[in-house]
C-alpha positions in Angstrom: 65.0 76.9 99.8 67.7 78.2 102.2 71.4 77.7 101.8 73.9 77.5 104.7 77.6 78.0 104.0 80.3 76.8 106.3 83.4 79.0 105.7 81.2 81.5 104.0 83.4 84.4 105.2 86.4 83.2 103.2 87.6 83.9 99.7 85.4 81.4 97.9 82.6 81.8 100.4 82.2 85.6 99.8 82.1 85.1 96.1 79.5 82.4 96.3 77.5 84.4 98.8 77.3 87.3 96.4 76.2 84.9 93.6 73.4 83.4 95.7 72.1 86.7 97.0 72.0 88.1 93.5 69.8 85.2 92.5 67.5 86.0 95.4 68.4 82.9 97.5 68.3 83.2 101.3 71.7 82.5 102.8 73.1 82.0 106.3 76.9 82.1 106.7 78.4 79.9 109.3 81.9 81.0 110.2 84.3 82.2 112.9 83.4 85.7 114.4 86.3 87.5 112.7 85.3 86.2 109.3 81.7 87.4 109.6 82.6 91.0 109.4 82.0 93.0 106.2 79.5 90.6 104.7 76.5 91.8 102.7 73.0 91.7 104.0 72.5 88.0 104.9 72.0 85.7 107.8 75.2 85.0 109.8 76.0 82.8 112.7 79.2 82.2 114.7 80.2 78.6 114.0 83.5 76.8 114.5 83.3 73.9 112.1 86.5 72.2 113.2 85.7 72.4 116.9 81.9 72.0 117.1 80.5 70.6 113.9 77.5 69.0 115.6 76.3 72.5 116.5 74.9 72.5 113.0 71.7 71.0 114.4 71.1 74.3 116.2 71.1 76.2 112.9 69.9 73.9 110.2 66.3 72.9 109.4 64.6 70.4 107.1 64.9 71.3 103.5 68.0 73.4 103.9 71.0 73.0 101.6 74.5 73.1 102.8 77.6 74.3 101.1 80.6 72.9 103.0 83.6 75.2 102.3 85.0 75.2 105.8 88.7 74.1 105.9 91.5 74.8 108.3 94.4 73.6 106.1 96.3 73.9 102.9 98.8 71.5 101.3 101.9 72.8 103.2 100.1 72.8 106.5 98.7 69.4 106.0 102.1 67.9 105.3 103.5 69.5 108.5 100.7 68.0 110.7 98.8 65.2 108.9 97.1 64.0 112.0 95.9 67.4 112.9 94.6 67.9 109.4 92.6 64.7 109.7 91.1 65.7 113.1 90.3 69.2 112.1 88.9 68.6 108.7 88.0 64.9 107.9 86.6 64.0 111.3 84.8 67.3 111.7 83.3 66.9 108.2 82.0 63.5 109.1 80.3 64.9 112.2 79.0 67.8 110.2 77.4 65.4 107.7 75.8 63.4 110.6 74.4 66.7 112.0 73.1 67.5 108.5 71.2 64.2 108.3 69.8 64.7 111.7 68.6 68.2 110.7 66.9 67.1 107.5 69.3 68.9 105.2 68.4 67.8 101.7 71.7 68.4 99.8 75.3 69.0 100.6 77.8 70.5 98.2 81.4 70.0 99.2 84.3 72.1 98.0 86.9 69.5 97.1 90.3 70.1 95.3 90.7 69.2 91.7 94.3 70.3 91.9 95.3 67.7 94.5 93.0 64.7 94.6 94.2 63.1 91.3 98.0 63.2 92.0 100.1 62.5 88.9 98.0 62.2 85.9 98.3 60.5 82.6 95.8 62.5 80.6 95.2 66.2 79.9 92.7 67.4 80.7 91.7 64.9 83.4 88.2 63.5 83.8 86.5 62.5 87.0 86.9 58.8 86.1 90.7 59.1 86.4 92.4 57.3 89.2 92.9 59.3 92.4 96.3 59.1 94.1 96.9 62.3 96.0 100.5 63.3 96.8 99.7 65.6 99.7 97.9 65.0 103.0 95.6 67.9 101.9 94.5 65.9 98.8 94.1 62.8 100.8 91.8 64.6 103.3 89.7 66.2 100.5 89.3 62.8 98.8 88.4 61.1 102.1 85.7 63.7 102.8 84.2 63.1 99.4 84.0 59.4 100.2 82.5 60.0 103.6 79.9 62.3 102.1 78.9 59.4 99.8 78.1 57.3 102.9 75.1 59.6 103.6 72.8 59.1 100.5 70.0 61.3 101.9 72.3 64.3 101.6 72.6 63.9 97.8 76.3 64.8 98.2 78.0 66.7 95.4 81.7 67.2 95.5 83.0 70.0 93.3 86.7 69.4 92.5 87.7 73.0 91.9 90.9 73.8 90.0 93.0 76.8 91.1 90.7 79.7 91.8 92.0 83.3 91.7 90.4 86.7 92.0 89.6 89.7 94.1 89.5 89.0 97.9 92.0 86.2 97.9 94.2 86.3 101.0 97.7 87.6 100.5 100.8 86.2 102.3 99.5 82.6 102.5 101.1 79.6 100.7 98.1 79.4 98.3 96.9 81.7 95.5 99.9 82.2 93.2 98.3 84.8 91.0 97.1 87.0 93.8 100.5 86.7 95.4 102.3 87.7 92.2 100.0 90.7 91.8 100.9 91.9 95.2 104.6 91.4 94.6 104.4 93.4 91.4 102.4 96.1 93.2 105.0 96.4 96.0 107.9 95.7 93.5 109.4 92.9 95.6 110.8 89.6 94.4 108.6 86.6 93.7 109.6 83.3 95.1 108.7 80.2 93.1 109.1 76.7 94.2 110.9 74.8 91.5 111.7 76.0 88.0 108.3 77.4 87.3 107.2 74.8 84.8 104.4 73.3 86.9 101.1 73.7 85.1 97.8 74.6 86.8 94.3 75.2 85.6 93.5 78.8 86.9 89.9 79.7 87.1 88.3 83.0 88.0 86.4 83.0 91.3 83.3 84.4 89.6 83.1 81.2 87.5 83.6 79.0 90.5 80.8 80.9 92.3 78.4 80.3 89.4 79.2 76.6 89.5 78.4 76.4 93.2 75.1 78.2 92.6 74.1 75.7 90.0 75.2 72.7 92.1 73.1 73.8 95.1 70.0 74.8 93.2 69.7 72.3 90.3 67.4 69.5 91.6 68.2 67.3 88.6 72.0 67.2 89.3 73.1 63.7 90.1 75.3 63.2 93.2 79.0 62.5 92.8 82.2 64.4 91.9 82.4 67.1 89.3 85.5 68.9 88.0 85.3 72.7 87.9 88.0 74.1 85.7 88.7 75.8 82.4 90.4 72.9 80.6 93.4 75.1 79.9 96.8 74.8 81.6 99.2 77.6 82.4 102.7 77.3 83.9 103.9 79.6 86.7 106.4 81.0 84.2 103.6 81.9 81.8 101.7 83.6 84.6 104.8 85.7 85.4 105.1 86.6 81.7 101.4 87.5 81.4 101.4 89.7 84.5 104.6 91.4 83.5 103.1 92.2 80.1 99.9 93.6 81.7 101.7 95.7 84.3 104.7 96.8 82.3 106.7 95.7 85.4 109.0 92.7 84.9 108.8 90.5 88.0 112.0 89.6 89.8 111.7 85.8 90.2 113.7 83.8 92.7 113.5 80.0 92.4 113.7 77.8 95.5 113.6 74.0 96.0 110.6 72.3 94.5 108.1 70.6 96.9 107.7 66.8 96.4 103.9 67.0 96.9 103.3 69.4 94.0 102.1 67.6 90.9 103.9 68.6 87.7 100.7 69.3 85.8 96.9 69.3 86.4 94.2 70.5 84.0 90.6 69.6 84.5 88.0 68.4 82.1 84.6 69.9 83.2 82.5 68.4 80.5 80.4 66.4 82.9 79.3 69.4 84.9 78.8 71.5 81.8 76.6 68.9 80.2 74.5 68.6 83.3 74.0 72.3 84.0 75.0 74.3 81.0 77.8 76.0 83.0 80.9 77.2 81.2 83.8 79.4 82.5 83.3 82.9 81.2 86.4 84.7 82.3 89.6 84.3 80.2 92.9 84.2 82.2 94.3 87.4 80.7 91.1 89.4 81.3 90.8 88.0 84.9 94.4 88.8 85.7 94.0 92.3 84.3 90.9 92.9 86.4 92.8 91.7 89.5 95.7 94.0 88.8 93.4 97.0 88.2 91.5 96.2 91.4 94.9 96.0 93.3 95.9 99.4 91.9 92.5 100.9 93.0 92.8 99.5 96.5 96.3 100.8 96.9 95.1 104.3 96.0 
């Protein structure tokens, strides 16, 4: 078995790559040239998912498994240009799946978004059977890609609806990744800007636990196709994250509140029972320990 990873040079991709290599699984990373630098010993190929998804036929072969992490957008960007988001992500994903079928790929695992596909929820934690009514163009795109993947049954498509991942290697200065952003603000001792009053609740999950879930999803031959939530089942508000980080660092954060965004759901916490029962997976990293590790890593990198 060989695994191809679109977007393998990104935050999630690098964590999953390390998990697969540690298990002795051959991996080929497909990503843009600048994102292939600094990867461990693995196969790597320049690949522009959004521009040339059909090029997959040049790199894949029968029996391969594909992790589709490639994405050019985030909630704010998708709302600014919904049509561009659809063209770059939904249409390109469809063509990627067509190329995967042509190449004989036997399984595709897609990185969906548990934080955005459900929209406003009426149960906590939310199960996969809950209605899906995304509030953002990003969530609509992710859900659309899930449905298009289901149109290709030979790919045995699995969509992992990941909660809010955090951890070492997350990009700083982007509109995603609240915990990593807060850590950097604390390190630099600059104000933290929070959209709204800080009461929005999210299910924060360590990237190591996400990587373990993807390894199981791509390797377990008995895992049925369909969507699976990947979260901790525990919700934490932004205000609670601020308090936790301040307690760990001994540096109270200077919080500045700005206008809330109308596409941010008030609360989302995922029930991952379905995936846990199917694979035995359970999140192993508690939030306090994970944030502490991230803070210590940031201090080490800062010298």
